[in-house]
DRENTORKOL-3810 file (N, C-alpha, C; in nm, 4 decimals):
REM DRENTORKOL-3810
@n.u->-3.4362; n.v->-0.4225; n.w->-1.0463; ca.u->-3.3683; ca.v->-0.3980; ca.w->-1.0273; c.u->-3.2043; c.v->-0.4003; c.w->-0.9810
@n.u->-3.1615; n.v->-0.3797; n.w->-0.9739; ca.u->-2.9693; ca.v->-0.4335; ca.w->-1.0626; c.u->-2.9557; c.v->-0.5049; c.w->-0.9016
@n.u->-2.8689; n.v->-0.6108; n.w->-0.8951; ca.u->-2.7807; ca.v->-0.6496; ca.w->-0.7462; c.u->-2.7027; c.v->-0.5844; c.w->-0.7440
@n.u->-2.6196; n.v->-0.5405; n.w->-0.5789; ca.u->-2.5298; ca.v->-0.5278; ca.w->-0.5772; c.u->-2.4036; c.v->-0.4957; c.w->-0.6715
@n.u->-2.3633; n.v->-0.6643; n.w->-0.6702; ca.u->-2.2332; ca.v->-0.6568; ca.w->-0.7893; c.u->-2.2228; c.v->-0.5755; c.w->-0.8861
@n.u->-2.3472; n.v->-0.5813; n.w->-0.9391; ca.u->-2.3532; ca.v->-0.5089; ca.w->-1.0785; c.u->-2.2963; c.v->-0.3695; c.w->-1.1059
@n.u->-2.3258; n.v->-0.3394; n.w->-0.9524; ca.u->-2.3720; ca.v->-0.1957; ca.w->-0.9084; c.u->-2.2186; c.v->-0.1341; c.w->-0.9033
@n.u->-2.1785; n.v->-0.2207; n.w->-0.8158; ca.u->-1.9777; ca.v->-0.2509; ca.w->-0.8064; c.u->-1.9295; c.v->-0.2355; c.w->-0.9298
@n.u->-1.9766; n.v->-0.3062; n.w->-1.0478; ca.u->-1.9207; ca.v->-0.3397; ca.w->-1.1606; c.u->-1.9493; c.v->-0.2261; c.w->-1.2504
@n.u->-2.0048; n.v->-0.1773; n.w->-1.2567; ca.u->-2.0879; ca.v->-0.0337; ca.w->-1.3473; c.u->-1.9977; c.v->0.1007; c.w->-1.2849
@n.u->-2.0150; n.v->0.1009; n.w->-1.1203; ca.u->-1.9103; ca.v->0.2199; ca.w->-1.1192; c.u->-1.7641; c.v->0.1581; c.w->-1.1232
@n.u->-1.7045; n.v->0.1185; n.w->-1.1269; ca.u->-1.5746; ca.v->0.0313; ca.w->-1.1550; c.u->-1.5300; c.v->0.0707; c.w->-1.3054
@n.u->-1.6523; n.v->0.0262; n.w->-1.4129; ca.u->-1.5977; ca.v->0.0326; ca.w->-1.5134; c.u->-1.5960; c.v->0.2062; c.w->-1.5589
@n.u->-1.6776; n.v->0.2937; n.w->-1.4886; ca.u->-1.7007; ca.v->0.4223; ca.w->-1.4726; c.u->-1.5850; c.v->0.4605; c.w->-1.4693
@n.u->-1.5535; n.v->0.4074; n.w->-1.3938; ca.u->-1.4265; ca.v->0.5274; ca.w->-1.2914; c.u->-1.3071; c.v->0.4891; c.w->-1.3833
@n.u->-1.2799; n.v->0.3581; n.w->-1.3807; ca.u->-1.1661; ca.v->0.3363; ca.w->-1.5575; c.u->-1.2037; c.v->0.4537; c.w->-1.6547
@n.u->-1.2666; n.v->0.4574; n.w->-1.7062; ca.u->-1.3266; ca.v->0.5697; ca.w->-1.8049; c.u->-1.3167; c.v->0.6908; c.w->-1.7892
@n.u->-1.2784; n.v->0.7126; n.w->-1.7061; ca.u->-1.2878; ca.v->0.9102; ca.w->-1.6578; c.u->-1.1375; c.v->0.9404; c.w->-1.6841
@n.u->-1.0990; n.v->1.0315; n.w->-1.7531; ca.u->-0.9834; ca.v->1.0935; ca.w->-1.7775; c.u->-0.9273; c.v->1.2094; c.w->-1.7189
@n.u->-0.7937; n.v->1.1918; n.w->-1.5917; ca.u->-0.7961; ca.v->1.0470; ca.w->-1.5547; c.u->-0.8611; c.v->0.9772; c.w->-1.4920
@n.u->-0.8483; n.v->0.8089; n.w->-1.5026; ca.u->-0.9095; ca.v->0.7139; ca.w->-1.3644; c.u->-0.9051; c.v->0.7310; c.w->-1.2943
@n.u->-1.0395; n.v->0.7149; n.w->-1.1950; ca.u->-1.0676; ca.v->0.7462; ca.w->-1.0854; c.u->-1.0185; c.v->0.6725; c.w->-0.9952
@n.u->-0.8490; n.v->0.6478; n.w->-0.9558; ca.u->-0.8105; ca.v->0.5284; ca.w->-0.8639; c.u->-0.8742; c.v->0.5658; c.w->-0.6887
@n.u->-0.8266; n.v->0.6355; n.w->-0.6726; ca.u->-0.9521; ca.v->0.6618; ca.w->-0.5242; c.u->-1.0613; c.v->0.5841; c.w->-0.5251
@n.u->-1.1645; n.v->0.6171; n.w->-0.6598; ca.u->-1.2675; ca.v->0.5418; ca.w->-0.6311; c.u->-1.2654; c.v->0.3388; c.w->-0.6430
@n.u->-1.2162; n.v->0.3274; n.w->-0.7394; ca.u->-1.1539; ca.v->0.1626; ca.w->-0.7656; c.u->-1.0896; c.v->0.1280; c.w->-0.6472
@n.u->-1.0321; n.v->0.2193; n.w->-0.5423; ca.u->-0.9929; ca.v->0.1648; ca.w->-0.4647; c.u->-1.0928; c.v->0.1151; c.w->-0.3681
@n.u->-1.2029; n.v->0.2024; n.w->-0.3505; ca.u->-1.3086; ca.v->0.2066; ca.w->-0.2556; c.u->-1.3917; c.v->0.1071; c.w->-0.2959
@n.u->-1.3621; n.v->0.0603; n.w->-0.4542; ca.u->-1.4563; ca.v->-0.0575; ca.w->-0.4865; c.u->-1.4066; c.v->-0.1574; c.w->-0.4992
@n.u->-1.2834; n.v->-0.2063; n.w->-0.4315; ca.u->-1.2176; ca.v->-0.3022; ca.w->-0.4335; c.u->-1.1573; c.v->-0.3700; c.w->-0.5774
@n.u->-1.1615; n.v->-0.2876; n.w->-0.6501; ca.u->-1.1678; ca.v->-0.2675; ca.w->-0.7953; c.u->-1.0072; c.v->-0.2697; c.w->-0.8425
@n.u->-0.9243; n.v->-0.2349; n.w->-0.7709; ca.u->-0.7607; ca.v->-0.1588; ca.w->-0.7791; c.u->-0.7129; c.v->-0.2469; c.w->-0.9054
@n.u->-0.6431; n.v->-0.2668; n.w->-0.9818; ca.u->-0.5941; ca.v->-0.3519; ca.w->-1.0221; c.u->-0.4420; c.v->-0.2784; c.w->-1.0561
@n.u->-0.3457; n.v->-0.3662; n.w->-1.0644; ca.u->-0.1815; ca.v->-0.3646; ca.w->-1.1223; c.u->-0.2284; c.v->-0.2730; c.w->-1.2734
@n.u->-0.3165; n.v->-0.3364; n.w->-1.3517; ca.u->-0.3080; ca.v->-0.1978; ca.w->-1.4697; c.u->-0.3978; c.v->-0.0955; c.w->-1.4789
@n.u->-0.3884; n.v->-0.0538; n.w->-1.3630; ca.u->-0.4806; ca.v->0.0949; ca.w->-1.3086; c.u->-0.3232; c.v->0.1202; c.w->-1.2611
@n.u->-0.2683; n.v->0.0640; n.w->-1.1934; ca.u->-0.1785; ca.v->0.1302; ca.w->-1.1623; c.u->-0.0718; c.v->0.1823; c.w->-1.2268
@n.u->0.0185; n.v->0.1098; n.w->-1.2687; ca.u->0.1190; ca.v->0.0785; ca.w->-1.3735; c.u->0.1309; c.v->0.2088; c.w->-1.4712
@n.u->0.0158; n.v->0.2341; n.w->-1.5593; ca.u->0.0227; ca.v->0.3961; ca.w->-1.6524; c.u->0.0489; c.v->0.4925; c.w->-1.5208
@n.u->-0.0531; n.v->0.4795; n.w->-1.3975; ca.u->-0.0188; ca.v->0.5930; ca.w->-1.3160; c.u->0.1594; c.v->0.6923; c.w->-1.2406
@n.u->0.1986; n.v->0.4788; n.w->-1.2759; ca.u->0.3372; ca.v->0.5449; ca.w->-1.1707; c.u->0.4168; c.v->0.5883; c.w->-1.2492
@n.u->0.4009; n.v->0.5451; n.w->-1.4182; ca.u->0.4886; ca.v->0.5974; ca.w->-1.5059; c.u->0.4417; c.v->0.7393; c.w->-1.5576
@n.u->0.3128; n.v->0.7841; n.w->-1.5026; ca.u->0.3098; ca.v->0.9243; ca.w->-1.5714; c.u->0.3649; c.v->1.0377; c.w->-1.5091
@n.u->0.3507; n.v->1.1711; n.w->-1.6211; ca.u->0.3831; ca.v->1.2613; ca.w->-1.5546; c.u->0.3408; c.v->1.3633; c.w->-1.4296
@n.u->0.2299; n.v->1.3762; n.w->-1.3693; ca.u->0.1552; ca.v->1.4155; ca.w->-1.2912; c.u->0.2197; c.v->1.3314; c.w->-1.1437
@n.u->0.2991; n.v->1.4826; n.w->-1.0820; ca.u->0.3018; ca.v->1.4209; ca.w->-0.9496; c.u->0.2294; c.v->1.3961; c.w->-0.8224
@n.u->0.1154; n.v->1.4310; n.w->-0.8546; ca.u->0.0129; ca.v->1.3844; ca.w->-0.7369; c.u->-0.0495; c.v->1.2513; c.w->-0.7829
@n.u->-0.1012; n.v->1.2495; n.w->-0.9266; ca.u->-0.1118; ca.v->1.1000; ca.w->-0.9475; c.u->-0.0342; c.v->1.0039; c.w->-0.9271
@n.u->0.1089; n.v->1.0364; n.w->-0.9704; ca.u->0.1895; ca.v->0.8965; ca.w->-0.9686; c.u->0.2166; c.v->0.8885; c.w->-0.7817
@n.u->0.1700; n.v->0.9882; n.w->-0.7140; ca.u->0.2171; ca.v->0.9861; ca.w->-0.5594; c.u->0.0386; c.v->0.9006; c.w->-0.5069
@n.u->-0.0170; n.v->0.9272; n.w->-0.5563; ca.u->-0.1590; ca.v->0.8685; ca.w->-0.5502; c.u->-0.1773; c.v->0.7148; c.w->-0.5643
@n.u->-0.0697; n.v->0.6594; n.w->-0.6910; ca.u->-0.0564; ca.v->0.5355; ca.w->-0.7041; c.u->0.0238; c.v->0.4676; c.w->-0.6385
@n.u->0.1269; n.v->0.5077; n.w->-0.6005; ca.u->0.2591; ca.v->0.4598; ca.w->-0.5283; c.u->0.1473; c.v->0.4724; c.w->-0.3737
@n.u->0.1109; n.v->0.5432; n.w->-0.3294; ca.u->0.0500; ca.v->0.5160; ca.w->-0.1882; c.u->-0.0293; c.v->0.3743; c.w->-0.2284
@n.u->-0.1044; n.v->0.3296; n.w->-0.3303; ca.u->-0.1828; ca.v->0.2266; ca.w->-0.3168; c.u->-0.0804; c.v->0.0868; c.w->-0.3292
@n.u->-0.0218; n.v->0.1135; n.w->-0.3563; ca.u->0.1249; ca.v->0.0173; ca.w->-0.3481; c.u->0.1443; c.v->-0.0843; c.w->-0.1980
@n.u->0.1059; n.v->0.0628; n.w->-0.1235; ca.u->0.1663; ca.v->-0.0071; ca.w->0.0440; c.u->0.0597; c.v->-0.0956; c.w->0.0856
@n.u->-0.0609; n.v->-0.1054; n.w->0.0236; ca.u->-0.1998; ca.v->-0.1242; ca.w->0.0988; c.u->-0.1676; c.v->-0.3255; c.w->0.0345
@n.u->-0.1215; n.v->-0.2844; n.w->-0.0485; ca.u->-0.0779; ca.v->-0.5313; ca.w->-0.0999; c.u->-0.0280; c.v->-0.4928; c.w->-0.2110
@n.u->-0.0047; n.v->-0.6133; n.w->-0.2088; ca.u->0.1218; ca.v->-0.6890; ca.w->-0.2893; c.u->0.0734; c.v->-0.6891; c.w->-0.4300
@n.u->0.1423; n.v->-0.7074; n.w->-0.5458; ca.u->0.0994; ca.v->-0.7500; ca.w->-0.6487; c.u->0.1912; c.v->-0.8469; c.w->-0.6910
@n.u->0.1968; n.v->-0.8540; n.w->-0.8525; ca.u->0.2968; ca.v->-0.9740; ca.w->-0.9111; c.u->0.4117; c.v->-0.9742; c.w->-0.8800
@n.u->0.5028; n.v->-1.0765; n.w->-0.8609; ca.u->0.6408; ca.v->-1.0589; ca.w->-0.7506; c.u->0.7204; c.v->-1.0168; c.w->-0.9066
@n.u->0.6853; n.v->-1.0389; n.w->-1.0062; ca.u->0.7801; ca.v->-1.0400; ca.w->-1.1042; c.u->0.7804; c.v->-0.8275; c.w->-1.1514
@n.u->0.6222; n.v->-0.7847; n.w->-1.0850; ca.u->0.6174; ca.v->-0.6600; ca.w->-1.1232; c.u->0.6854; c.v->-0.5257; c.w->-1.0089
@n.u->0.6570; n.v->-0.6394; n.w->-0.9166; ca.u->0.6692; ca.v->-0.5326; ca.w->-0.7748; c.u->0.7844; c.v->-0.4753; c.w->-0.7557
@n.u->0.9017; n.v->-0.5856; n.w->-0.8047; ca.u->1.0411; ca.v->-0.5716; ca.w->-0.7518; c.u->1.0711; c.v->-0.3926; c.w->-0.8444
@n.u->1.0317; n.v->-0.4492; n.w->-0.9697; ca.u->1.0484; ca.v->-0.3412; ca.w->-1.0440; c.u->1.0182; c.v->-0.2167; c.w->-1.0479
@n.u->0.9089; n.v->-0.2232; n.w->-0.9774; ca.u->0.7991; ca.v->-0.0717; ca.w->-0.9768; c.u->0.8771; c.v->-0.0233; c.w->-0.8244
@n.u->0.9190; n.v->-0.1167; n.w->-0.7328; ca.u->0.9664; ca.v->-0.0360; ca.w->-0.6136; c.u->1.0930; c.v->-0.0520; c.w->-0.6254
@n.u->1.2499; n.v->-0.0797; n.w->-0.7075; ca.u->1.3064; ca.v->-0.0216; ca.w->-0.7530; c.u->1.3119; c.v->0.1309; c.w->-0.8237
@n.u->1.2203; n.v->0.1564; n.w->-0.9141; ca.u->1.1455; ca.v->0.2635; ca.w->-0.9764; c.u->1.1513; c.v->0.3813; c.w->-0.8410
@n.u->1.0464; n.v->0.3050; n.w->-0.7769; ca.u->0.9989; ca.v->0.4473; ca.w->-0.6446; c.u->1.1409; c.v->0.4596; c.w->-0.5491
@n.u->1.2519; n.v->0.3678; n.w->-0.5657; ca.u->1.3189; ca.v->0.4002; ca.w->-0.4667; c.u->1.4649; c.v->0.4912; c.w->-0.5009
@n.u->1.4375; n.v->0.4573; n.w->-0.6507; ca.u->1.5339; ca.v->0.5768; ca.w->-0.7102; c.u->1.4772; c.v->0.7246; c.w->-0.8279
@n.u->1.3854; n.v->0.7078; n.w->-0.7468; ca.u->1.2854; ca.v->0.8105; ca.w->-0.7865; c.u->1.3657; c.v->0.9666; c.w->-0.7838
@n.u->1.3423; n.v->1.0642; n.w->-0.8372; ca.u->1.3519; ca.v->1.2060; ca.w->-0.7674; c.u->1.3136; c.v->1.2865; c.w->-0.6927
@n.u->1.2113; n.v->1.2416; n.w->-0.6548; ca.u->1.0477; ca.v->1.2882; ca.w->-0.5578; c.u->1.0943; c.v->1.2022; c.w->-0.4590
@n.u->1.1070; n.v->1.2952; n.w->-0.3069; ca.u->1.1429; ca.v->1.2048; ca.w->-0.1667; c.u->1.0140; c.v->1.1680; c.w->-0.1407
@n.u->0.8737; n.v->1.2077; n.w->-0.1930; ca.u->0.7565; ca.v->1.1448; ca.w->-0.1043; c.u->0.7548; c.v->1.0022; c.w->-0.1991
@n.u->0.8031; n.v->0.9854; n.w->-0.3540; ca.u->0.7901; ca.v->0.8511; ca.w->-0.4011; c.u->0.8843; c.v->0.7391; c.w->-0.3234
@n.u->1.0151; n.v->0.8324; n.w->-0.3028; ca.u->1.1437; ca.v->0.7154; ca.w->-0.2630; c.u->1.0380; c.v->0.6752; c.w->-0.1251
@n.u->0.9874; n.v->0.7804; n.w->-0.0211; ca.u->0.9699; ca.v->0.7322; ca.w->0.1376; c.u->0.8300; c.v->0.6204; c.w->0.1007
@n.u->0.7942; n.v->0.6071; n.w->0.0031; ca.u->0.6601; ca.v->0.5267; ca.w->-0.0577; c.u->0.7397; c.v->0.4177; c.w->-0.0842
@n.u->0.8530; n.v->0.4185; n.w->-0.1403; ca.u->0.9174; ca.v->0.2749; ca.w->-0.2017; c.u->0.9655; c.v->0.2203; c.w->-0.0962
@n.u->1.0383; n.v->0.2634; n.w->0.0213; ca.u->1.0655; ca.v->0.2389; ca.w->0.1553; c.u->0.9298; c.v->0.1801; c.w->0.2171
@n.u->0.8288; n.v->0.2393; n.w->0.2624; ca.u->0.7011; ca.v->0.2040; ca.w->0.2672; c.u->0.7241; c.v->0.0122; c.w->0.2252
@n.u->0.6877; n.v->0.0176; n.w->0.0973; ca.u->0.6037; ca.v->-0.0913; ca.w->0.0481; c.u->0.7177; c.v->-0.2126; c.w->0.0977
@n.u->0.8741; n.v->-0.1623; n.w->0.0790; ca.u->1.0078; ca.v->-0.2501; ca.w->0.1143; c.u->0.9077; c.v->-0.3352; c.w->0.2567
@n.u->0.8518; n.v->-0.2519; n.w->0.3555; ca.u->0.8697; ca.v->-0.2665; ca.w->0.5027; c.u->0.7520; c.v->-0.3511; c.w->0.4959
@n.u->0.6592; n.v->-0.2972; n.w->0.4541; ca.u->0.5013; ca.v->-0.3185; ca.w->0.4709; c.u->0.4933; c.v->-0.4507; c.w->0.4163
@n.u->0.5483; n.v->-0.4813; n.w->0.2654; ca.u->0.5351; ca.v->-0.6165; ca.w->0.1858; c.u->0.6994; c.v->-0.7424; c.w->0.2562
@n.u->0.7514; n.v->-0.6795; n.w->0.3448; ca.u->0.8902; ca.v->-0.7659; ca.w->0.3711; c.u->0.9690; c.v->-0.7658; c.w->0.2645
@n.u->0.9619; n.v->-0.7009; n.w->0.1655; ca.u->1.0868; ca.v->-0.7120; ca.w->0.0967; c.u->1.2417; c.v->-0.6829; c.w->0.0900
@n.u->1.2247; n.v->-0.7729; n.w->0.1964; ca.u->1.3619; ca.v->-0.7937; ca.w->0.2598; c.u->1.5516; c.v->-0.8111; c.w->0.1242
@n.u->1.4853; n.v->-0.8268; n.w->0.0130; ca.u->1.6388; ca.v->-0.8922; ca.w->-0.1121; c.u->1.6024; c.v->-0.7548; c.w->-0.1552
@n.u->1.4872; n.v->-0.6057; n.w->-0.1207; ca.u->1.5302; ca.v->-0.5210; ca.w->-0.1626; c.u->1.6266; c.v->-0.4437; c.w->-0.0648
@n.u->1.6660; n.v->-0.4371; n.w->0.0575; ca.u->1.7280; ca.v->-0.3824; ca.w->0.1490; c.u->1.8266; c.v->-0.3294; c.w->0.0977
@n.u->1.9018; n.v->-0.3863; n.w->0.0201; ca.u->2.0439; ca.v->-0.3204; ca.w->-0.0288; c.u->1.9667; c.v->-0.1591; c.w->-0.0663
@n.u->1.8750; n.v->-0.1886; n.w->-0.1850; ca.u->1.8430; ca.v->-0.0983; ca.w->-0.2363; c.u->1.8048; c.v->0.0357; c.w->-0.1276
@n.u->1.7392; n.v->0.0042; n.w->-0.0194; ca.u->1.7379; ca.v->0.0672; ca.w->0.1006; c.u->1.8177; c.v->0.1512; c.w->0.1640
@n.u->1.9374; n.v->0.0699; n.w->0.1541; ca.u->2.0311; ca.v->0.0993; ca.w->0.2377; c.u->2.1112; c.v->0.2117; c.w->0.1724
@n.u->2.0720; n.v->0.2297; n.w->0.0538; ca.u->2.1676; ca.v->0.3025; ca.w->-0.0427; c.u->2.0979; c.v->0.4690; c.w->0.0049
@n.u->1.9826; n.v->0.4573; n.w->0.0419; ca.u->1.8678; ca.v->0.6016; ca.w->0.0716; c.u->1.9350; c.v->0.5978; c.w->0.2093
@n.u->2.0136; n.v->0.5286; n.w->0.3359; ca.u->2.0663; ca.v->0.5921; ca.w->0.4568; c.u->2.1243; c.v->0.7465; c.w->0.4363
@n.u->2.1415; n.v->0.7727; n.w->0.3851; ca.u->2.2205; ca.v->0.8775; ca.w->0.3611; c.u->2.2065; c.v->0.9910; c.w->0.2484
@n.u->2.0497; n.v->0.9491; n.w->0.1970; ca.u->2.0118; ca.v->1.0887; ca.w->0.1465; c.u->1.9838; c.v->1.2005; c.w->0.1573
@n.u->1.9549; n.v->1.3155; n.w->0.0532; ca.u->1.9707; ca.v->1.4410; ca.w->0.1309; c.u->1.8534; c.v->1.4592; c.w->0.1865
@n.u->1.7371; n.v->1.3946; n.w->0.1810; ca.u->1.6234; ca.v->1.4531; ca.w->0.2337; c.u->1.6195; c.v->1.3686; c.w->0.3592
@n.u->1.5751; n.v->1.4509; n.w->0.4469; ca.u->1.5772; ca.v->1.4058; ca.w->0.6300; c.u->1.4701; c.v->1.2910; c.w->0.6174
@n.u->1.3262; n.v->1.3075; n.w->0.5983; ca.u->1.2355; ca.v->1.1817; ca.w->0.5975; c.u->1.3203; c.v->1.0935; c.w->0.5050
@n.u->1.3313; n.v->1.0543; n.w->0.4081; ca.u->1.3527; ca.v->0.9655; ca.w->0.3282; c.u->1.5016; c.v->0.9001; c.w->0.4236
@n.u->1.5944; n.v->1.0124; n.w->0.4885; ca.u->1.6864; ca.v->0.8751; ca.w->0.5659; c.u->1.6244; c.v->0.8173; c.w->0.6785
@n.u->1.5200; n.v->0.8723; n.w->0.7667; ca.u->1.4536; ca.v->0.8694; ca.w->0.8829; c.u->1.3772; c.v->0.7012; c.w->0.7992
@n.u->1.3526; n.v->0.7249; n.w->0.6961; ca.u->1.2239; ca.v->0.5791; ca.w->0.7484; c.u->1.3458; c.v->0.4741; c.w->0.6652
@n.u->1.4512; n.v->0.5147; n.w->0.5391; ca.u->1.5225; ca.v->0.4211; ca.w->0.5161; c.u->1.5817; c.v->0.3416; c.w->0.6802
@n.u->1.6226; n.v->0.3652; n.w->0.7618; ca.u->1.6980; ca.v->0.3802; ca.w->0.9015; c.u->1.5895; c.v->0.2580; c.w->0.9653
@n.u->1.4675; n.v->0.3250; n.w->0.9745; ca.u->1.3904; ca.v->0.2468; ca.w->1.0210; c.u->1.3394; c.v->0.1910; c.w->1.0000
@n.u->1.3197; n.v->0.1223; n.w->0.8046; ca.u->1.3168; ca.v->0.0032; ca.w->0.7582; c.u->1.4259; c.v->-0.1001; c.w->0.7640
@n.u->1.5570; n.v->-0.0442; n.w->0.7850; ca.u->1.6697; ca.v->-0.1814; ca.w->0.8579; c.u->1.6984; c.v->-0.1791; c.w->0.9566
@n.u->1.6298; n.v->-0.1209; n.w->1.0729; ca.u->1.6623; ca.v->-0.1525; ca.w->1.2078; c.u->1.5388; c.v->-0.2510; c.w->1.2391
@n.u->1.6132; n.v->-0.4054; n.w->1.2591; ca.u->1.5617; ca.v->-0.4943; ca.w->1.3228; c.u->1.4710; c.v->-0.4954; c.w->1.4524
@n.u->1.5075; n.v->-0.4093; n.w->1.5096; ca.u->1.4705; ca.v->-0.4051; ca.w->1.6573; c.u->1.3416; c.v->-0.3118; c.w->1.6718
@n.u->1.3662; n.v->-0.2447; n.w->1.5404; ca.u->1.2076; ca.v->-0.1383; ca.w->1.5187; c.u->1.1135; c.v->-0.2393; c.w->1.4484
@n.u->1.1577; n.v->-0.3519; n.w->1.3993; ca.u->1.0883; ca.v->-0.4093; ca.w->1.2924; c.u->1.0187; c.v->-0.5314; c.w->1.4161
@n.u->1.1491; n.v->-0.5921; n.w->1.4544; ca.u->1.0609; ca.v->-0.6484; ca.w->1.5918; c.u->0.9751; c.v->-0.6077; c.w->1.6836
@n.u->0.9790; n.v->-0.4679; n.w->1.6750; ca.u->0.8646; ca.v->-0.4519; ca.w->1.7916; c.u->0.7687; c.v->-0.3866; c.w->1.7370
@n.u->0.7777; n.v->-0.3631; n.w->1.6048; ca.u->0.6403; ca.v->-0.3923; ca.w->1.5501; c.u->0.5425; c.v->-0.4947; c.w->1.5164
@n.u->0.6394; n.v->-0.6178; n.w->1.4607; ca.u->0.6080; ca.v->-0.7334; ca.w->1.4623; c.u->0.5094; c.v->-0.7576; c.w->1.5946
@n.u->0.5791; n.v->-0.7479; n.w->1.7120; ca.u->0.5005; ca.v->-0.7767; ca.w->1.8434; c.u->0.3793; c.v->-0.7245; c.w->1.8213
@n.u->0.3805; n.v->-0.5903; n.w->1.8222; ca.u->0.2367; ca.v->-0.4638; ca.w->1.8251; c.u->0.1681; c.v->-0.5910; c.w->1.7291
@n.u->0.1390; n.v->-0.5903; n.w->1.5886; ca.u->0.0833; ca.v->-0.6396; ca.w->1.5191; c.u->0.0439; c.v->-0.8257; c.w->1.5602
@n.u->0.1024; n.v->-0.8685; n.w->1.6052; ca.u->0.0927; ca.v->-1.0132; ca.w->1.6599; c.u->-0.0333; c.v->-0.9944; c.w->1.8074
@n.u->0.0208; n.v->-0.9011; n.w->1.8670; ca.u->-0.0635; ca.v->-0.8416; ca.w->1.9826; c.u->-0.2067; c.v->-0.7838; c.w->1.9513
@n.u->-0.2292; n.v->-0.7071; n.w->1.8325; ca.u->-0.3222; ca.v->-0.6487; ca.w->1.7923; c.u->-0.4364; c.v->-0.7602; c.w->1.7715
@n.u->-0.3419; n.v->-0.8668; n.w->1.6442; ca.u->-0.4821; ca.v->-0.9184; ca.w->1.5966; c.u->-0.4801; c.v->-1.0906; c.w->1.7013
@n.u->-0.4127; n.v->-1.0776; n.w->1.8057; ca.u->-0.4590; ca.v->-1.1081; ca.w->1.9584; c.u->-0.6019; c.v->-1.0744; c.w->2.0104
@n.u->-0.5987; n.v->-0.9531; n.w->2.0288; ca.u->-0.6719; ca.v->-0.8762; ca.w->2.0557; c.u->-0.8081; c.v->-0.8729; c.w->1.9838
@n.u->-0.8092; n.v->-0.8261; n.w->1.8578; ca.u->-0.8930; ca.v->-0.9286; ca.w->1.7748; c.u->-0.9414; c.v->-1.0073; c.w->1.7697
@n.u->-0.8840; n.v->-1.0556; n.w->1.7789; ca.u->-0.9916; ca.v->-1.2405; ca.w->1.7644; c.u->-0.9926; c.v->-1.2480; c.w->1.9116
@n.u->-0.9866; n.v->-1.1888; n.w->2.0085; ca.u->-1.0247; ca.v->-1.1999; ca.w->2.1180; c.u->-1.1620; c.v->-1.1335; c.w->2.1400
@n.u->-1.1791; n.v->-1.0125; n.w->2.0849; ca.u->-1.2781; ca.v->-0.9576; ca.w->2.0669; c.u->-1.3758; c.v->-0.9934; c.w->2.0138
@n.u->-1.3700; n.v->-1.0472; n.w->1.9291; ca.u->-1.4840; ca.v->-1.1353; ca.w->1.8366; c.u->-1.5012; c.v->-1.2330; c.w->1.8830
@n.u->-1.4456; n.v->-1.3117; n.w->1.9399; ca.u->-1.4826; ca.v->-1.4395; ca.w->2.0270; c.u->-1.5887; c.v->-1.3771; c.w->2.1007
@n.u->-1.5672; n.v->-1.2707; n.w->2.2098; ca.u->-1.6749; ca.v->-1.1971; ca.w->2.3225; c.u->-1.7313; c.v->-1.2253; c.w->2.2671
@n.u->-1.7506; n.v->-1.0822; n.w->2.1653; ca.u->-1.9204; ca.v->-1.0708; ca.w->2.1018; c.u->-1.9765; c.v->-1.1444; c.w->2.0373
@n.u->-1.9161; n.v->-1.2287; n.w->1.9823; ca.u->-1.9894; ca.v->-1.3409; ca.w->1.8936; c.u->-2.0859; c.v->-1.4569; c.w->2.0279
@n.u->-2.0626; n.v->-1.4186; n.w->2.1416; ca.u->-2.1811; ca.v->-1.4746; ca.w->2.2329; c.u->-2.2742; c.v->-1.3874; c.w->2.2610
@n.u->-2.2755; n.v->-1.2512; n.w->2.2426; ca.u->-2.3469; ca.v->-1.1052; ca.w->2.2946; c.u->-2.5108; c.v->-1.1558; c.w->2.1770
@n.u->-2.5703; n.v->-1.1782; n.w->2.2301; ca.u->-2.7156; ca.v->-1.1539; ca.w->2.1542; c.u->-2.7041; c.v->-1.0322; c.w->2.0695
@n.u->-2.7326; n.v->-1.0029; n.w->1.9002; ca.u->-2.8451; ca.v->-0.8724; ca.w->1.8461; c.u->-2.9200; c.v->-0.8190; c.w->1.8684
@n.u->-2.9572; n.v->-0.7064; n.w->1.8256; ca.u->-3.1161; ca.v->-0.6977; ca.w->1.9254; c.u->-3.1901; c.v->-0.7782; c.w->1.7673
@n.u->-3.3253; n.v->-0.7665; n.w->1.8409; ca.u->-3.4133; ca.v->-0.8370; ca.w->1.7789; c.u->-3.5224; c.v->-0.7170; c.w->1.7045
@n.u->-3.5063; n.v->-0.7149; n.w->1.5421; ca.u->-3.5622; ca.v->-0.6237; ca.w->1.4903; c.u->-3.7251; c.v->-0.6743; c.w->1.4369
END
C-alpha cells in the first residue's frame, strides 16, 4: 500500500504531464510552483492566463520574479489580468508597485479604476487590516475554546 505522500507526488506528476498542465489540480495538491505558473502567464490562451494569474494572489513567489510578473499583469490589455495584478499588489503588500497601480486610476475599464483606487486608498487598507486582525483574534479565541472540549470517543 502506498503512503499518502507518494500518492500526492504521483498525482502532481500526472497533473504536470497533462497537456496543458492541470494548474487547478496542482493548487489543490499544494504542489503548484512558479515553474508551473510562468509558462501559463506568458501563454496565448486568455482563460489559462487568467487561471494562472489568480493563483498569484494566493501566495508570494521569488521577489525578483514577482515584481516583473505583476508589472506585466498591470500593463496587460486584458482588464481581468490588470485587476488581478492590482489584487496581487494589494494582498501581498507590494507598495513599491503603487506608482504602477496609480497609472490605472484613469483606466478605461470601470472595474480596473475601482480596484486601483481601492488598492491605493489608505483608509480602505487600514479598515481591511483591522478586519483581518479581528478575524485572526476570533480564530485564536475559537481554537482555545474548542481545544478544551473533549472529542467523541470512537
